[in-house]
N, CA, C and O atoms as CSV, one atom per row, in Angstrom:
chain,resi,resn,atom,element,x,y,z
A,1,MET,N,N,76.523,-20.218,-46.095
A,1,MET,CA,C,75.581,-20.724,-45.098
A,1,MET,C,C,76.047,-20.224,-43.733
A,1,MET,O,O,77.211,-20.388,-43.368
A,2,ASN,N,N,75.145,-19.622,-42.996
A,2,ASN,CA,C,75.545,-19.137,-41.680
A,2,ASN,C,C,75.618,-20.282,-40.675
A,2,ASN,O,O,75.130,-21.385,-40.920
A,3,VAL,N,N,76.238,-19.987,-39.547
A,3,VAL,CA,C,76.494,-21.021,-38.546
A,3,VAL,C,C,75.195,-21.606,-38.008
A,3,VAL,O,O,75.110,-22.814,-37.787
A,4,ARG,N,N,74.203,-20.788,-37.798
A,4,ARG,CA,C,72.916,-21.266,-37.251
A,4,ARG,C,C,72.259,-22.259,-38.204
A,4,ARG,O,O,71.751,-23.295,-37.775
A,5,ARG,N,N,72.270,-21.940,-39.493
A,5,ARG,CA,C,71.682,-22.854,-40.481
A,5,ARG,C,C,72.483,-24.150,-40.564
A,5,ARG,O,O,71.915,-25.234,-40.693
A,6,ALA,N,N,73.814,-24.026,-40.488
A,6,ALA,CA,C,74.665,-25.217,-40.522
A,6,ALA,C,C,74.416,-26.089,-39.290
A,6,ALA,O,O,74.358,-27.314,-39.392
A,7,ASP,N,N,74.270,-25.451,-38.124
A,7,ASP,CA,C,73.952,-26.201,-36.904
A,7,ASP,C,C,72.618,-26.934,-37.041
A,7,ASP,O,O,72.504,-28.101,-36.665
A,8,ASN,N,N,71.628,-26.256,-37.571
A,8,ASN,CA,C,70.317,-26.885,-37.749
A,8,ASN,C,C,70.392,-28.056,-38.727
A,8,ASN,O,O,69.766,-29.093,-38.506
A,9,LEU,N,N,71.155,-27.892,-39.805
A,9,LEU,CA,C,71.310,-28.974,-40.774
A,9,LEU,C,C,71.981,-30.180,-40.127
A,9,LEU,O,O,71.522,-31.310,-40.295
A,10,MET,N,N,73.069,-29.945,-39.384
A,10,MET,CA,C,73.751,-31.051,-38.718
A,10,MET,C,C,72.847,-31.707,-37.674
A,10,MET,O,O,72.854,-32.929,-37.524
A,11,ALA,N,N,72.082,-30.907,-36.962
A,11,ALA,CA,C,71.164,-31.464,-35.966
A,11,ALA,C,C,70.147,-32.378,-36.636
A,11,ALA,O,O,69.841,-33.453,-36.119
A,12,ARG,N,N,69.627,-31.960,-37.774
A,12,ARG,CA,C,68.679,-32.827,-38.501
A,12,ARG,C,C,69.354,-34.096,-38.979
A,12,ARG,O,O,68.760,-35.171,-38.889
A,13,LEU,N,N,70.581,-34.008,-39.487
A,13,LEU,CA,C,71.305,-35.194,-39.940
A,13,LEU,C,C,71.602,-36.156,-38.800
A,13,LEU,O,O,71.614,-37.373,-38.986
A,14,LEU,N,N,71.842,-35.596,-37.615
A,14,LEU,CA,C,72.163,-36.413,-36.446
A,14,LEU,C,C,70.933,-36.818,-35.639
A,14,LEU,O,O,71.038,-37.537,-34.646
A,15,LEU,N,N,69.763,-36.345,-36.079
A,15,LEU,CA,C,68.492,-36.691,-35.431
A,15,LEU,C,C,68.416,-36.196,-33.991
A,15,LEU,O,O,67.980,-36.919,-33.095
A,16,VAL,N,N,68.849,-34.948,-33.781
A,16,VAL,CA,C,68.776,-34.355,-32.437
A,16,VAL,C,C,67.953,-33.079,-32.480
A,16,VAL,O,O,67.659,-32.556,-33.555
A,17,ASN,N,N,67.584,-32.581,-31.309
A,17,ASN,CA,C,66.827,-31.350,-31.154
A,17,ASN,C,C,67.636,-30.187,-31.719
A,17,ASN,O,O,68.815,-30.040,-31.397
A,18,SER,N,N,67.024,-29.370,-32.547
A,18,SER,CA,C,67.775,-28.282,-33.196
A,18,SER,C,C,67.302,-26.905,-32.761
A,18,SER,O,O,67.444,-25.948,-33.522
A,19,ASN,N,N,66.747,-26.775,-31.567
A,19,ASN,CA,C,66.235,-25.477,-31.139
A,19,ASN,C,C,67.314,-24.528,-30.642
A,19,ASN,O,O,67.016,-23.396,-30.259
A,20,GLY,N,N,68.580,-24.983,-30.646
A,20,GLY,CA,C,69.677,-24.094,-30.272
A,20,GLY,C,C,69.966,-24.039,-28.787
A,20,GLY,O,O,70.903,-23.354,-28.377
A,21,THR,N,N,69.205,-24.728,-27.975
A,21,THR,CA,C,69.477,-24.741,-26.544
A,21,THR,C,C,69.996,-26.105,-26.148
A,21,THR,O,O,69.698,-27.114,-26.786
A,22,ALA,N,N,70.769,-26.116,-25.097
A,22,ALA,CA,C,71.312,-27.382,-24.625
A,22,ALA,C,C,70.199,-28.241,-24.058
A,22,ALA,O,O,69.340,-27.766,-23.316
A,23,VAL,N,N,70.231,-29.520,-24.423
A,23,VAL,CA,C,69.214,-30.455,-23.962
A,23,VAL,C,C,69.617,-31.057,-22.624
A,23,VAL,O,O,68.757,-31.446,-21.834
A,24,ALA,N,N,70.900,-31.134,-22.369
A,24,ALA,CA,C,71.373,-31.765,-21.146
A,24,ALA,C,C,70.976,-30.935,-19.932
A,24,ALA,O,O,70.872,-29.710,-19.995
A,25,VAL,N,N,70.758,-31.638,-18.832
A,25,VAL,CA,C,70.365,-30.984,-17.589
A,25,VAL,C,C,71.591,-30.856,-16.703
A,25,VAL,O,O,72.382,-31.794,-16.604
A,26,GLY,N,N,71.759,-29.713,-16.060
A,26,GLY,CA,C,72.876,-29.494,-15.153
A,26,GLY,C,C,73.546,-28.177,-15.452
A,26,GLY,O,O,73.213,-27.488,-16.417
A,27,ASP,N,N,74.505,-27.842,-14.598
A,27,ASP,CA,C,75.207,-26.588,-14.848
A,27,ASP,C,C,76.132,-26.723,-16.059
A,27,ASP,O,O,76.389,-27.825,-16.543
A,28,GLU,N,N,76.612,-25.605,-16.525
A,28,GLU,CA,C,77.402,-25.569,-17.757
A,28,GLU,C,C,78.679,-26.407,-17.652
A,28,GLU,O,O,79.074,-27.067,-18.613
A,29,GLU,N,N,79.314,-26.378,-16.490
A,29,GLU,CA,C,80.555,-27.141,-16.305
A,29,GLU,C,C,80.295,-28.648,-16.363
A,29,GLU,O,O,81.097,-29.389,-16.932
A,30,THR,N,N,79.192,-29.106,-15.787
A,30,THR,CA,C,78.835,-30.519,-15.828
A,30,THR,C,C,78.548,-30.960,-17.257
A,30,THR,O,O,78.963,-32.042,-17.673
A,31,VAL,N,N,77.845,-30.129,-18.000
A,31,VAL,CA,C,77.523,-30.443,-19.392
A,31,VAL,C,C,78.804,-30.520,-20.212
A,31,VAL,O,O,78.977,-31.434,-21.018
A,32,LYS,N,N,79.699,-29.562,-20.004
A,32,LYS,CA,C,80.969,-29.547,-20.728
A,32,LYS,C,C,81.789,-30.791,-20.391
A,32,LYS,O,O,82.356,-31.424,-21.282
A,33,ARG,N,N,81.850,-31.136,-19.123
A,33,ARG,CA,C,82.604,-32.317,-18.702
A,33,ARG,C,C,82.015,-33.589,-19.316
A,33,ARG,O,O,82.758,-34.480,-19.728
A,34,GLY,N,N,80.696,-33.673,-19.376
A,34,GLY,CA,C,80.056,-34.833,-19.988
A,34,GLY,C,C,80.407,-34.960,-21.460
A,34,GLY,O,O,80.647,-36.064,-21.949
A,35,ALA,N,N,80.441,-33.841,-22.169
A,35,ALA,CA,C,80.800,-33.865,-23.587
A,35,ALA,C,C,82.252,-34.279,-23.771
A,35,ALA,O,O,82.574,-35.066,-24.661
A,36,GLU,N,N,83.121,-33.747,-22.931
A,36,GLU,CA,C,84.529,-34.110,-23.029
A,36,GLU,C,C,84.747,-35.578,-22.663
A,36,GLU,O,O,85.611,-36.233,-23.245
A,37,ASN,N,N,83.982,-36.098,-21.714
A,37,ASN,CA,C,84.062,-37.518,-21.380
A,37,ASN,C,C,83.599,-38.380,-22.554
A,37,ASN,O,O,84.175,-39.436,-22.815
A,38,ALA,N,N,82.561,-37.932,-23.259
A,38,ALA,CA,C,82.099,-38.666,-24.438
A,38,ALA,C,C,83.191,-38.704,-25.499
A,38,ALA,O,O,83.413,-39.742,-26.123
A,39,LEU,N,N,83.871,-37.588,-25.707
A,39,LEU,CA,C,84.964,-37.532,-26.667
A,39,LEU,C,C,86.108,-38.439,-26.229
A,39,LEU,O,O,86.653,-39.190,-27.038
A,40,THR,N,N,86.469,-38.372,-24.963
A,40,THR,CA,C,87.555,-39.203,-24.447
A,40,THR,C,C,87.232,-40.682,-24.609
A,40,THR,O,O,88.088,-41.457,-25.034
A,41,LEU,N,N,86.030,-41.076,-24.281
A,41,LEU,CA,C,85.627,-42.472,-24.417
A,41,LEU,C,C,85.671,-42.911,-25.882
A,41,LEU,O,O,86.126,-44.013,-26.188
A,42,SER,N,N,85.207,-42.064,-26.768
A,42,SER,CA,C,85.230,-42.384,-28.187
A,42,SER,C,C,86.661,-42.557,-28.686
A,42,SER,O,O,86.946,-43.484,-29.443
A,43,LEU,N,N,87.555,-41.676,-28.269
A,43,LEU,CA,C,88.955,-41.776,-28.689
A,43,LEU,C,C,89.635,-43.003,-28.079
A,43,LEU,O,O,90.445,-43.655,-28.738
A,44,MET,N,N,89.310,-43.318,-26.827
A,44,MET,CA,C,89.875,-44.515,-26.202
A,44,MET,C,C,89.409,-45.770,-26.931
A,44,MET,O,O,90.194,-46.695,-27.141
A,45,PHE,N,N,88.132,-45.806,-27.319
A,45,PHE,CA,C,87.627,-46.948,-28.061
A,45,PHE,C,C,88.330,-47.062,-29.407
A,45,PHE,O,O,88.678,-48.163,-29.834
A,46,SER,N,N,88.542,-45.935,-30.076
A,46,SER,CA,C,89.232,-45.958,-31.363
A,46,SER,C,C,90.662,-46.469,-31.207
A,46,SER,O,O,91.148,-47.228,-32.045
A,47,GLY,N,N,91.323,-46.058,-30.151
A,47,GLY,CA,C,92.672,-46.561,-29.894
A,47,GLY,C,C,92.684,-48.061,-29.630
A,47,GLY,O,O,93.535,-48.783,-30.151
A,48,ALA,N,N,91.748,-48.522,-28.828
A,48,ALA,CA,C,91.649,-49.962,-28.555
A,48,ALA,C,C,91.322,-50.733,-29.833
A,48,ALA,O,O,91.842,-51.825,-30.058
A,49,ARG,N,N,90.449,-50.150,-30.672
A,49,ARG,CA,C,90.104,-50.784,-31.941
A,49,ARG,C,C,91.336,-50.933,-32.824
A,49,ARG,O,O,91.537,-51.983,-33.434
A,50,CYS,N,N,92.160,-49.896,-32.897
A,50,CYS,CA,C,93.371,-49.954,-33.718
A,50,CYS,C,C,94.331,-51.014,-33.199
A,50,CYS,O,O,94.910,-51.766,-33.984
A,51,ILE,N,N,94.504,-51.079,-31.883
A,51,ILE,CA,C,95.396,-52.091,-31.309
A,51,ILE,C,C,94.876,-53.489,-31.622
A,51,ILE,O,O,95.643,-54.363,-32.024
A,52,LEU,N,N,93.575,-53.700,-31.439
A,52,LEU,CA,C,92.994,-55.006,-31.765
A,52,LEU,C,C,93.131,-55.325,-33.248
A,52,LEU,O,O,93.573,-56.412,-33.622
A,53,GLN,N,N,92.748,-54.370,-34.086
A,53,GLN,CA,C,92.675,-54.623,-35.522
A,53,GLN,C,C,94.044,-54.841,-36.153
A,53,GLN,O,O,94.189,-55.701,-37.023
A,54,TYR,N,N,95.039,-54.087,-35.736
A,54,TYR,CA,C,96.316,-54.134,-36.429
A,54,TYR,C,C,97.426,-54.856,-35.678
A,54,TYR,O,O,98.430,-55.236,-36.280
A,55,ALA,N,N,97.263,-55.048,-34.379
A,55,ALA,CA,C,98.330,-55.686,-33.614
A,55,ALA,C,C,97.902,-57.024,-33.018
A,55,ALA,O,O,98.598,-58.026,-33.185
A,56,ALA,N,N,96.790,-57.050,-32.340
A,56,ALA,CA,C,96.429,-58.262,-31.590
A,56,ALA,C,C,95.800,-59.350,-32.460
A,56,ALA,O,O,96.305,-60.471,-32.519
A,57,LEU,N,N,94.705,-59.021,-33.130
A,57,LEU,CA,C,93.962,-60.063,-33.849
A,57,LEU,C,C,94.744,-60.751,-34.970
A,57,LEU,O,O,94.710,-61.979,-35.046
A,58,PRO,N,N,95.438,-60.033,-35.830
A,58,PRO,CA,C,96.143,-60.728,-36.911
A,58,PRO,C,C,97.239,-61.680,-36.432
A,58,PRO,O,O,97.584,-62.632,-37.132
A,59,PHE,N,N,97.782,-61.427,-35.246
A,59,PHE,CA,C,98.867,-62.269,-34.753
A,59,PHE,C,C,98.422,-63.227,-33.660
A,59,PHE,O,O,98.916,-64.351,-33.575
A,60,LEU,N,N,97.493,-62.786,-32.828
A,60,LEU,CA,C,97.073,-63.595,-31.682
A,60,LEU,C,C,96.179,-64.763,-32.100
A,60,LEU,O,O,96.369,-65.884,-31.629
A,61,LEU,N,N,95.209,-64.511,-32.976
A,61,LEU,CA,C,94.289,-65.584,-33.356
A,61,LEU,C,C,94.991,-66.765,-34.025
A,61,LEU,O,O,94.690,-67.904,-33.669
A,62,PRO,N,N,95.907,-66.560,-34.970
A,62,PRO,CA,C,96.608,-67.724,-35.530
A,62,PRO,C,C,97.463,-68.465,-34.498
A,62,PRO,O,O,97.621,-69.683,-34.586
A,63,VAL,N,N,98.008,-67.748,-33.534
A,63,VAL,CA,C,98.829,-68.386,-32.502
A,63,VAL,C,C,97.989,-69.343,-31.660
A,63,VAL,O,O,98.465,-70.410,-31.272
A,64,ILE,N,N,96.727,-68.960,-31.372
A,64,ILE,CA,C,95.880,-69.839,-30.550
A,64,ILE,C,C,95.091,-70.833,-31.395
A,64,ILE,O,O,94.218,-71.536,-30.884
A,65,GLY,N,N,95.404,-70.889,-32.704
A,65,GLY,CA,C,94.823,-71.916,-33.558
A,65,GLY,C,C,93.574,-71.513,-34.310
A,65,GLY,O,O,92.904,-72.373,-34.881
A,66,ILE,N,N,93.242,-70.251,-34.329
A,66,ILE,CA,C,92.080,-69.795,-35.087
A,66,ILE,C,C,92.594,-69.232,-36.408
A,66,ILE,O,O,93.532,-68.435,-36.432
A,67,ALA,N,N,91.982,-69.648,-37.488
A,67,ALA,CA,C,92.432,-69.233,-38.812
A,67,ALA,C,C,92.374,-67.720,-38.960
A,67,ALA,O,O,91.511,-67.064,-38.377
A,68,SER,N,N,93.287,-67.178,-39.735
A,68,SER,CA,C,93.332,-65.730,-39.917
A,68,SER,C,C,92.092,-65.205,-40.637
A,68,SER,O,O,91.772,-64.022,-40.515
A,69,GLU,N,N,91.380,-66.062,-41.390
A,69,GLU,CA,C,90.147,-65.626,-42.045
A,69,GLU,C,C,89.049,-65.302,-41.029
A,69,GLU,O,O,88.113,-64.566,-41.339
A,70,ALA,N,N,89.162,-65.844,-39.834
A,70,ALA,CA,C,88.166,-65.578,-38.800
A,70,ALA,C,C,88.277,-64.156,-38.268
A,70,ALA,O,O,87.362,-63.666,-37.606
A,71,THR,N,N,89.392,-63.490,-38.552
A,71,THR,CA,C,89.549,-62.126,-38.065
A,71,THR,C,C,88.663,-61.136,-38.811
A,71,THR,O,O,88.255,-60.124,-38.242
A,72,LEU,N,N,88.359,-61.416,-40.085
A,72,LEU,CA,C,87.580,-60.453,-40.873
A,72,LEU,C,C,86.206,-60.146,-40.288
A,72,LEU,O,O,85.868,-58.969,-40.155
A,73,PRO,N,N,85.397,-61.142,-39.933
A,73,PRO,CA,C,84.111,-60.791,-39.313
A,73,PRO,C,C,84.257,-60.025,-37.996
A,73,PRO,O,O,83.445,-59.153,-37.687
A,74,ILE,N,N,85.287,-60.351,-37.230
A,74,ILE,CA,C,85.526,-59.640,-35.980
A,74,ILE,C,C,85.892,-58.186,-36.273
A,74,ILE,O,O,85.401,-57.276,-35.605
A,75,LEU,N,N,86.752,-57.965,-37.272
A,75,LEU,CA,C,87.150,-56.607,-37.644
A,75,LEU,C,C,85.967,-55.810,-38.178
A,75,LEU,O,O,85.850,-54.615,-37.907
A,76,LEU,N,N,85.089,-56.465,-38.937
A,76,LEU,CA,C,83.900,-55.772,-39.440
A,76,LEU,C,C,83.007,-55.327,-38.283
A,76,LEU,O,O,82.471,-54.219,-38.297
A,77,LEU,N,N,82.852,-56.184,-37.297
A,77,LEU,CA,C,82.050,-55.827,-36.124
A,77,LEU,C,C,82.694,-54.677,-35.350
A,77,LEU,O,O,82.003,-53.761,-34.905
A,78,ILE,N,N,84.010,-54.725,-35.191
A,78,ILE,CA,C,84.716,-53.648,-34.494
A,78,ILE,C,C,84.551,-52.330,-35.245
A,78,ILE,O,O,84.315,-51.291,-34.628
A,79,ASN,N,N,84.672,-52.363,-36.568
A,79,ASN,CA,C,84.495,-51.144,-37.372
A,79,ASN,C,C,83.082,-50.589,-37.226
A,79,ASN,O,O,82.900,-49.377,-37.119
A,80,LEU,N,N,82.083,-51.467,-37.222
A,80,LEU,CA,C,80.709,-51.023,-37.067
A,80,LEU,C,C,80.496,-50.352,-35.711
A,80,LEU,O,O,79.853,-49.306,-35.625
A,81,VAL,N,N,81.028,-50.947,-34.672
A,81,VAL,CA,C,80.900,-50.362,-33.333
A,81,VAL,C,C,81.625,-49.025,-33.271
A,81,VAL,O,O,81.136,-48.088,-32.640
A,82,ALA,N,N,82.783,-48.922,-33.915
A,82,ALA,CA,C,83.518,-47.653,-33.934
A,82,ALA,C,C,82.718,-46.570,-34.653
A,82,ALA,O,O,82.670,-45.429,-34.192
A,83,MET,N,N,82.090,-46.915,-35.778
A,83,MET,CA,C,81.281,-45.935,-36.508
A,83,MET,C,C,80.084,-45.486,-35.679
A,83,MET,O,O,79.750,-44.301,-35.658
A,84,LEU,N,N,79.440,-46.423,-35.001
A,84,LEU,CA,C,78.312,-46.068,-34.139
A,84,LEU,C,C,78.764,-45.188,-32.971
A,84,LEU,O,O,78.061,-44.256,-32.583
A,85,SER,N,N,79.926,-45.485,-32.422
A,85,SER,CA,C,80.463,-44.680,-31.326
A,85,SER,C,C,80.690,-43.236,-31.775
A,85,SER,O,O,80.354,-42.300,-31.050
A,86,ILE,N,N,81.247,-43.059,-32.946
A,86,ILE,CA,C,81.471,-41.709,-33.473
A,86,ILE,C,C,80.142,-41.005,-33.687
A,86,ILE,O,O,79.992,-39.841,-33.316
A,87,PHE,N,N,79.179,-41.694,-34.280
A,87,PHE,CA,C,77.867,-41.097,-34.544
A,87,PHE,C,C,77.209,-40.644,-33.249
A,87,PHE,O,O,76.696,-39.527,-33.176
A,88,PHE,N,N,77.216,-41.494,-32.226
A,88,PHE,CA,C,76.551,-41.134,-30.977
A,88,PHE,C,C,77.296,-40.038,-30.214
A,88,PHE,O,O,76.672,-39.238,-29.516
A,89,SER,N,N,78.628,-39.993,-30.340
A,89,SER,CA,C,79.335,-38.884,-29.694
A,89,SER,C,C,79.041,-37.567,-30.421
A,89,SER,O,O,78.928,-36.523,-29.780
A,90,LEU,N,N,78.916,-37.607,-31.754
A,90,LEU,CA,C,78.501,-36.407,-32.490
A,90,LEU,C,C,77.109,-35.963,-32.058
A,90,LEU,O,O,76.872,-34.771,-31.864
A,91,ARG,N,N,76.195,-36.906,-31.908
A,91,ARG,CA,C,74.843,-36.578,-31.449
A,91,ARG,C,C,74.896,-35.894,-30.084
A,91,ARG,O,O,74.181,-34.924,-29.836
A,92,ARG,N,N,75.739,-36.405,-29.219
A,92,ARG,CA,C,75.854,-35.830,-27.870
A,92,ARG,C,C,76.341,-34.385,-27.949
A,92,ARG,O,O,75.789,-33.503,-27.292
A,93,PHE,N,N,77.375,-34.147,-28.753
A,93,PHE,CA,C,77.902,-32.788,-28.887
A,93,PHE,C,C,76.848,-31.832,-29.419
A,93,PHE,O,O,76.739,-30.704,-28.940
A,94,TRP,N,N,76.065,-32.269,-30.410
A,94,TRP,CA,C,75.056,-31.371,-30.970
A,94,TRP,C,C,73.867,-31.208,-30.033
A,94,TRP,O,O,73.275,-30.130,-29.971
A,95,SER,N,N,73.512,-32.248,-29.312
A,95,SER,CA,C,72.343,-32.138,-28.437
A,95,SER,C,C,72.591,-31.196,-27.258
A,95,SER,O,O,71.650,-30.586,-26.750
A,96,ILE,N,N,73.838,-31.072,-26.821
A,96,ILE,CA,C,74.123,-30.171,-25.704
A,96,ILE,C,C,74.652,-28.825,-26.171
A,96,ILE,O,O,74.883,-27.932,-25.355
A,97,GLY,N,N,74.847,-28.672,-27.470
A,97,GLY,CA,C,75.364,-27.407,-27.979
A,97,GLY,C,C,76.817,-27.161,-27.591
A,97,GLY,O,O,77.197,-26.026,-27.304
A,98,TYR,N,N,77.627,-28.207,-27.580
A,98,TYR,CA,C,79.027,-28.110,-27.169
A,98,TYR,C,C,79.781,-27.133,-28.071
A,98,TYR,O,O,79.630,-27.160,-29.292
A,99,ALA,N,N,80.585,-26.280,-27.463
A,99,ALA,CA,C,81.255,-25.188,-28.184
A,99,ALA,C,C,82.216,-25.684,-29.269
A,99,ALA,O,O,82.373,-25.017,-30.291
A,100,HIS,N,N,82.850,-26.818,-29.072
A,100,HIS,CA,C,83.861,-27.307,-30.014
A,100,HIS,C,C,83.342,-28.423,-30.924
A,100,HIS,O,O,84.115,-29.224,-31.449
A,101,ARG,N,N,82.032,-28.459,-31.100
A,101,ARG,CA,C,81.442,-29.547,-31.885
A,101,ARG,C,C,81.903,-29.530,-33.328
A,101,ARG,O,O,82.057,-30.605,-33.907
A,102,TRP,N,N,82.129,-28.397,-33.938
A,102,TRP,CA,C,82.546,-28.339,-35.345
A,102,TRP,C,C,83.978,-28.844,-35.502
A,102,TRP,O,O,84.313,-29.451,-36.520
A,103,ARG,N,N,84.813,-28.600,-34.512
A,103,ARG,CA,C,86.183,-29.139,-34.559
A,103,ARG,C,C,86.151,-30.659,-34.484
A,103,ARG,O,O,86.863,-31.340,-35.222
A,104,TYR,N,N,85.333,-31.176,-33.602
A,104,TYR,CA,C,85.234,-32.624,-33.479
A,104,TYR,C,C,84.632,-33.231,-34.745
A,104,TYR,O,O,85.003,-34.337,-35.136
A,105,LEU,N,N,83.721,-32.527,-35.378
A,105,LEU,CA,C,83.115,-33.024,-36.612
A,105,LEU,C,C,84.175,-33.278,-37.679
A,105,LEU,O,O,84.092,-34.268,-38.405
A,106,VAL,N,N,85.162,-32.405,-37.782
A,106,VAL,CA,C,86.231,-32.597,-38.765
A,106,VAL,C,C,86.997,-33.886,-38.466
A,106,VAL,O,O,87.261,-34.679,-39.369
A,107,VAL,N,N,87.351,-34.089,-37.199
A,107,VAL,CA,C,88.066,-35.302,-36.803
A,107,VAL,C,C,87.179,-36.532,-37.016
A,107,VAL,O,O,87.638,-37.550,-37.534
A,108,ALA,N,N,85.927,-36.435,-36.621
A,108,ALA,CA,C,85.000,-37.559,-36.757
A,108,ALA,C,C,84.770,-37.901,-38.225
A,108,ALA,O,O,84.710,-39.078,-38.578
A,109,ALA,N,N,84.641,-36.894,-39.083
A,109,ALA,CA,C,84.430,-37.150,-40.511
A,109,ALA,C,C,85.636,-37.866,-41.111
A,109,ALA,O,O,85.476,-38.793,-41.904
A,110,ALA,N,N,86.834,-37.444,-40.737
A,110,ALA,CA,C,88.033,-38.119,-41.236
A,110,ALA,C,C,88.078,-39.566,-40.759
A,110,ALA,O,O,88.406,-40.467,-41.531
A,111,ALA,N,N,87.752,-39.787,-39.493
A,111,ALA,CA,C,87.740,-41.148,-38.954
A,111,ALA,C,C,86.683,-41.994,-39.642
A,111,ALA,O,O,86.929,-43.162,-39.946
A,112,LEU,N,N,85.507,-41.422,-39.894
A,112,LEU,CA,C,84.450,-42.172,-40.575
A,112,LEU,C,C,84.843,-42.542,-41.997
A,112,LEU,O,O,84.558,-43.651,-42.449
A,113,VAL,N,N,85.494,-41.627,-42.705
A,113,VAL,CA,C,85.955,-41.932,-44.063
A,113,VAL,C,C,86.922,-43.110,-44.037
A,113,VAL,O,O,86.808,-44.028,-44.850
A,114,LEU,N,N,87.871,-43.085,-43.106
A,114,LEU,CA,C,88.819,-44.196,-42.993
A,114,LEU,C,C,88.127,-45.494,-42.606
A,114,LEU,O,O,88.437,-46.550,-43.158
A,115,LEU,N,N,87.195,-45.428,-41.667
A,115,LEU,CA,C,86.482,-46.638,-41.249
A,115,LEU,C,C,85.664,-47.225,-42.392
A,115,LEU,O,O,85.628,-48.442,-42.570
A,116,VAL,N,N,85.013,-46.372,-43.160
A,116,VAL,CA,C,84.237,-46.859,-44.302
A,116,VAL,C,C,85.174,-47.501,-45.324
A,116,VAL,O,O,84.862,-48.558,-45.872
A,117,ALA,N,N,86.317,-46.871,-45.582
A,117,ALA,CA,C,87.285,-47.441,-46.525
A,117,ALA,C,C,87.789,-48.803,-46.035
A,117,ALA,O,O,87.864,-49.753,-46.814
A,118,PHE,N,N,88.132,-48.898,-44.751
A,118,PHE,CA,C,88.589,-50.171,-44.199
A,118,PHE,C,C,87.489,-51.230,-44.250
A,118,PHE,O,O,87.758,-52.401,-44.518
A,119,THR,N,N,86.270,-50.817,-43.995
A,119,THR,CA,C,85.147,-51.760,-44.026
A,119,THR,C,C,84.925,-52.279,-45.445
A,119,THR,O,O,84.721,-53.477,-45.643
A,120,ILE,N,N,84.965,-51.388,-46.426
A,120,ILE,CA,C,84.806,-51.817,-47.824
A,120,ILE,C,C,85.935,-52.773,-48.208
A,120,ILE,O,O,85.700,-53.787,-48.866
A,121,TYR,N,N,87.145,-52.449,-47.800
A,121,TYR,CA,C,88.288,-53.325,-48.079
A,121,TYR,C,C,88.103,-54.687,-47.416
A,121,TYR,O,O,88.335,-55.717,-48.048
A,122,ASP,N,N,87.686,-54.701,-46.150
A,122,ASP,CA,C,87.469,-55.966,-45.437
A,122,ASP,C,C,86.354,-56.782,-46.080
A,122,ASP,O,O,86.466,-58.004,-46.183
A,123,ILE,N,N,85.284,-56.126,-46.512
A,123,ILE,CA,C,84.187,-56.853,-47.166
A,123,ILE,C,C,84.668,-57.448,-48.485
A,123,ILE,O,O,84.296,-58.570,-48.829
A,124,SER,N,N,85.488,-56.710,-49.224
A,124,SER,CA,C,86.008,-57.256,-50.484
A,124,SER,C,C,86.913,-58.454,-50.225
A,124,SER,O,O,86.914,-59.406,-51.005
A,125,LYS,N,N,87.684,-58.420,-49.138
A,125,LYS,CA,C,88.516,-59.571,-48.785
A,125,LYS,C,C,87.649,-60.731,-48.332
A,125,LYS,O,O,87.988,-61.888,-48.583
A,126,LEU,N,N,86.533,-60.444,-47.667
A,126,LEU,CA,C,85.638,-61.497,-47.200
A,126,LEU,C,C,85.034,-62.246,-48.380
A,126,LEU,O,O,84.867,-63.464,-48.336
A,127,GLY,N,N,84.708,-61.498,-49.445
A,127,GLY,CA,C,84.135,-62.118,-50.635
A,127,GLY,C,C,85.099,-63.001,-51.384
A,127,GLY,O,O,84.671,-63.925,-52.076
A,128,THR,N,N,86.409,-62.743,-51.268
A,128,THR,CA,C,87.410,-63.542,-51.975
A,128,THR,C,C,87.993,-64.647,-51.109
A,128,THR,O,O,88.741,-65.490,-51.604
A,129,ALA,N,N,87.663,-64.652,-49.835
A,129,ALA,CA,C,88.238,-65.653,-48.927
A,129,ALA,C,C,87.585,-66.998,-49.092
A,129,ALA,O,O,87.952,-67.951,-48.404
């Protein structure tokens, strides 16, 4: 599959314009900076999610008197927001035709696989709680 066909397929999967031109308005440097800011924000959110999920919530909530079972719905919500954040940052990269979008796709796909696995695990724990 050539790159153009792969780009069009990903654009259709992400529900963005697939005409091959950047949709964003502005000079090339502004568009590039916006894409990099989207990536930075997504990574910062993922880092905050990890700190909340693995360090703060499991230890902080029981200390303030909230049962540890209450963390599962919060973690599920955090995972959902993280997955949506990744999806929308991918959409942004494809809609502007960002040069490094395929590299980010590899990282995003790995993160999505892990998030889905964690979500399935959390849902299974929710059913047994």
